[in-house]
C-alpha positions in Angstrom: -0.1 -0.1 0.1 1.3 3.5 -0.8 0.9 4.9 2.7 2.8 2.7 4.7 5.7 4.1 6.3 8.2 2.5 8.9 5.8 4.2 11.2 2.4 3.0 10.0 1.2 0.1 12.3 -2.2 -0.2 10.6 -3.3 0.7 6.8 -7.4 0.2 6.0 -7.6 1.3 2.0 -11.4 1.5 0.7 -12.7 -1.0 2.9 -16.2 -1.8 1.9 -18.6 -4.4 3.6 -22.5 -5.3 2.8 -25.1 -7.4 4.7 -27.5 -8.0 2.0 -28.6 -4.8 0.6 -27.3 -2.6 3.4 -23.9 -1.2 3.0 -22.2 -1.6 6.7 -19.1 0.0 5.6 -18.3 2.2 2.5 -15.1 3.0 1.1 -13.3 3.3 4.4 -9.6 4.5 4.5 -7.5 5.3 7.6 -3.9 4.5 9.0 -2.6 4.0 12.8 1.0 5.1 13.5 3.1 3.3 16.2 2.6 4.2 19.7 -0.8 5.9 19.1 -3.9 5.3 20.9 -7.0 5.8 18.5 -10.7 6.2 19.6 -13.1 4.9 17.0 -16.3 6.7 17.6 -20.0 6.6 16.1 -23.6 5.9 16.7 -25.2 2.6 17.2 -25.0 0.9 13.7 -22.2 3.3 12.3 -20.0 0.3 11.4 -17.4 0.3 14.2 -17.8 -3.1 15.0 -17.9 -4.5 11.6 -14.6 -2.5 10.8 -13.1 -3.8 13.9 -14.0 -7.5 12.8 -12.4 -6.9 9.4 -9.3 -5.4 10.7 -9.2 -8.6 13.2 -9.6 -10.9 10.2 -13.0 -12.1 11.8 -14.9 -11.2 8.8 -14.0 -10.7 5.2 -14.9 -7.4 3.3 -16.3 -7.2 0.0 -13.5 -4.8 -1.2 -10.5 -2.9 0.1 -7.2 -3.9 1.6 -5.9 -4.3 5.2 -2.1 -4.2 6.2 -1.1 -4.8 9.8 3.0 -3.8 10.4 3.1 -4.0 6.7 1.9 -7.3 6.1 -1.3 -7.8 3.9 -4.3 -9.4 6.3 -5.5 -11.2 3.3 -2.6 -12.6 1.3 -0.6 -13.5 4.6 -3.3 -13.9 7.0 -1.2 -15.8 9.7 1.6 -13.5 9.9 -0.5 -10.4 10.0 -2.8 -11.7 12.7 0.6 -12.6 14.6 1.0 -8.9 15.0 -2.5 -8.2 16.5 -4.2 -8.5 19.9 -7.8 -8.0 19.7 -10.5 -7.7 22.8 -13.9 -8.0 21.2 -17.2 -6.3 23.1 -17.8 -9.6 24.6 -14.3 -11.3 26.0 -13.9 -14.6 24.7 -13.4 -15.7 28.5 -13.7 -19.5 29.6 -15.6 -19.0 32.9 -14.4 -22.1 34.4 -10.8 -22.0 33.9 -8.2 -20.2 36.4 -6.7 -16.9 35.2 -3.1 -18.8 34.5 -5.0 -21.7 32.7 -7.0 -19.6 30.3 -3.9 -17.4 29.5 -1.5 -20.3 29.0 -4.2 -21.5 26.4 -4.6 -18.2 24.9 -0.6 -18.4 24.7 -0.6 -21.6 23.0 -3.4 -20.3 20.6 -0.9 -18.1 19.3 1.6 -20.9 18.9 4.0 -19.0 20.9 7.1 -21.5 21.9 6.5 -23.4 25.0 9.8 -21.9 26.7 8.6 -18.5 26.4 5.1 -18.9 27.5 5.7 -18.4 31.6 7.5 -15.3 31.2 4.6 -13.8 28.9 2.2 -15.3 31.2 3.8 -13.4 34.3 4.4 -10.0 32.1 1.0 -9.8 31.0 -0.6 -10.4 34.5 1.8 -7.7 35.7 0.6 -5.1 33.1 -3.2 -5.7 33.6 -3.0 -5.8 37.6 -3.2 -9.7 37.8 -0.3 -10.7 39.4 -1.8 -12.2 42.5 -5.1 -13.4 40.5 -3.4 -16.2 38.5 -5.1 -19.1 40.6 -8.5 -17.6 40.7 -11.4 -18.9 38.8 -12.3 -16.5 36.1 -16.1 -16.7 37.1 -15.5 -15.7 40.6 -13.7 -12.3 39.3 -15.6 -9.3 39.2 -16.6 -7.6 35.7 -13.7 -5.1 35.8 -11.1 -7.7 36.7 -12.8 -9.8 33.8 -11.9 -7.1 31.4 -8.4 -7.3 32.6 -8.1 -10.8 31.5 -9.3 -10.0 28.4 -6.7 -7.7 27.9 -4.1 -9.7 29.1 -5.0 -12.5 26.5 -4.8 -9.7 23.5 -1.3 -8.7 24.7 0.3 -12.1 25.9 2.0 -12.4 22.4 3.3 -8.9 22.7 1.6 -7.9 19.5 2.2 -4.2 17.8 -1.5 -3.4 17.4 -4.1 -4.0 20.3 -7.7 -3.5 19.1 -10.1 -3.2 21.9 -13.9 -3.0 21.4 -15.8 -1.5 24.1 -13.6 -2.5 26.8 -15.3 -0.5 29.7 -19.0 -1.4 28.9 -20.7 -2.4 31.8 -18.0 -1.4 34.3 -18.8 1.1 37.2 -16.6 4.4 37.6 -13.8 3.1 39.5 -13.3 -0.1 37.0 -13.5 2.3 34.1 -10.7 4.6 35.6 -8.6 1.3 36.1 -9.2 0.2 32.5 -8.3 3.7 31.1 -5.2 3.8 33.3 -4.1 0.6 31.7 -4.6 1.6 28.1 -2.8 4.4 28.4 0.1 2.2 29.9 -0.2 0.2 26.5 0.9 3.0 24.7 4.1 2.7 25.1 4.6 -0.8 23.7 1.7 -1.0 21.6 -0.6 0.8 19.0 -4.2 0.8 20.1 -7.3 1.3 18.3 -10.2 1.9 21.1 -13.8 1.8 20.1 -16.1 3.1 22.7 -19.5 5.1 23.1 -18.2 6.9 26.3 -16.8 10.2 24.8 -14.8 11.4 28.0 -12.8 7.9 27.7 -11.7 9.3 24.4 -10.5 12.6 25.8 -8.9 10.8 28.5 -7.0 8.3 26.7 -6.7 8.7 23.0 -4.0 10.7 21.0 -6.5 10.9 18.0 -9.9 10.6 16.9 -11.9 8.7 14.2 -15.6 9.3 13.8 -17.5 7.4 11.5 -21.4 7.5 10.6 -23.4 5.2 8.0 -20.3 3.5 7.6 -18.0 6.4 6.2 -15.2 8.1 7.9 -16.6 11.6 8.7 -13.7 13.0 11.1 -9.8 12.2 11.7 -8.2 14.7 14.0 -5.7 14.9 16.8 -7.1 15.5 20.4 -5.4 18.9 20.0 -7.3 19.6 16.7 -10.7 18.5 18.4 -9.7 21.1 21.3 -9.1 23.8 18.8 -12.4 22.8 17.0 -14.4 22.7 20.7 -13.5 26.3 21.2 -16.5 28.3 20.1 -17.1 31.3 18.3 -18.8 33.7 20.9 -18.1 35.4 24.0 -20.3 36.0 27.1 -19.7 39.5 28.7 -21.2 41.3 31.7 -20.9 45.0 31.7 -21.6 47.5 34.9 -22.2 50.3 32.2 -23.1 49.1 28.8 -21.9 51.3 25.8 -24.2 51.8 22.9 -25.0 48.5 20.7 -23.1 50.1 18.1 -19.8 50.2 20.1 -19.9 46.4 20.6 -20.8 45.7 17.0 -17.5 48.0 15.8 -15.1 45.3 17.6 -12.8 43.6 15.2 -14.4 40.2 14.1 -17.5 40.7 15.8 -20.4 39.8 13.3 -23.5 39.5 15.8 -24.3 41.0 19.1 -27.2 39.7 21.3 -28.3 41.0 24.6 -28.7 38.0 27.3 -30.5 39.9 30.1 -31.2 43.7 30.6 -28.6 44.0 33.4 -25.7 44.4 31.1 -25.0 40.7 29.9 -24.2 40.3 26.5 -23.4 37.5 23.7 -20.8 38.6 21.2 -20.5 36.1 18.2 -17.2 36.3 16.1 -15.6 35.0 13.0 -13.9 31.6 14.0 -10.3 33.1 13.3 -10.8 36.4 14.9 -11.0 36.8 19.1 -12.1 40.0 19.8 -11.3 39.6 23.5 -8.1 41.6 23.8 -9.9 44.7 21.9 -12.8 44.1 24.4 -11.0 44.7 27.5 -8.9 47.6 25.8 -12.1 49.2 24.9 -13.8 48.3 28.3 -11.2 49.9 30.2 -10.8 53.0 28.1 -14.6 53.4 28.1 -15.0 52.9 31.7 -17.6 50.1 30.6 -17.1 48.0 33.9 -16.3 45.0 32.6 -16.5 42.1 35.4 -17.2 38.9 33.5 -15.7 37.5 30.0 -16.2 33.7 29.3 -15.4 32.0 26.0 -17.9 29.8 24.8 -16.8 26.0 24.6 -18.3 23.3 22.6 -18.1 20.2 23.9 -16.9 16.9 22.2 -20.5 15.5 22.6 -21.5 18.7 20.7 -19.2 18.1 17.6 -20.1 14.2 17.7 -23.6 15.1 17.6 -23.3 17.5 15.1 -21.3 15.2 12.7 -23.5 12.3 13.3 -26.9 13.7 12.9 -25.9 15.5 9.6 -28.5 14.6 7.1 -26.0 12.6 3.9 -25.6 15.0 0.6 -28.0 13.8 -1.9 -26.8 11.2 -4.5 
């Protein structure tokens, strides 16, 4: 693939998948770099799980290409999957086994050399906070610890790419925080793609965000880029002695002035690339307006997500 570089761990090109007459994923392309944690967002039915199942090799696309660590998933599936760890939304746990038994079995499924399994098992348990849980039966573990076991099986063979599908679903707030911390720690040794419905989880753990809707990529941006998008294009101000309306309208970049109440509160809508705050403060001091409040409006990630995923598709 022409976008593969030494730093590219996953390359997805023009991926398409149909279910009968329904196109679940449509011409989807993106790439992941080494050491990234990338959040995959989308409403229910957007095509997230279908995309992850194709990336993991569990579902064949009708068109497109996938390369993991430079290895084509369809022409060399065994070699490509060796570089991949996968935790589906429903962790594939054998609840009657102990943690050690299950992880040893997972290592054997990965065709790891027998001599390397004990060290790999201890390493995975240590990374996932399971060092003292090896002899416990999985059925007796809390949901949070079962998720840890699921992540441990995904990383036991030290894959370059780890795919996590809804890893915190059904967990309580403390368990969610613990799994978030674990995902952040994985960044040092793995590239991680994380599918989730929990927007604060993306802001807390990810370097970059992909938003898909109706099977198509709608946005790809860094967390820093999202933060810039979240900066609104309006200021809310409060003045003890309001000037004439024309004085506020004349501030550089201001395109609209709205009275919030009748006691000196205003909303100044401005051009996205022009912030009138500095000019406003200077004018307020010079004109003795009594400026005592200035609040830039902020959009949330939820606002951006809703705006993107509720947009009507363009007419064919």
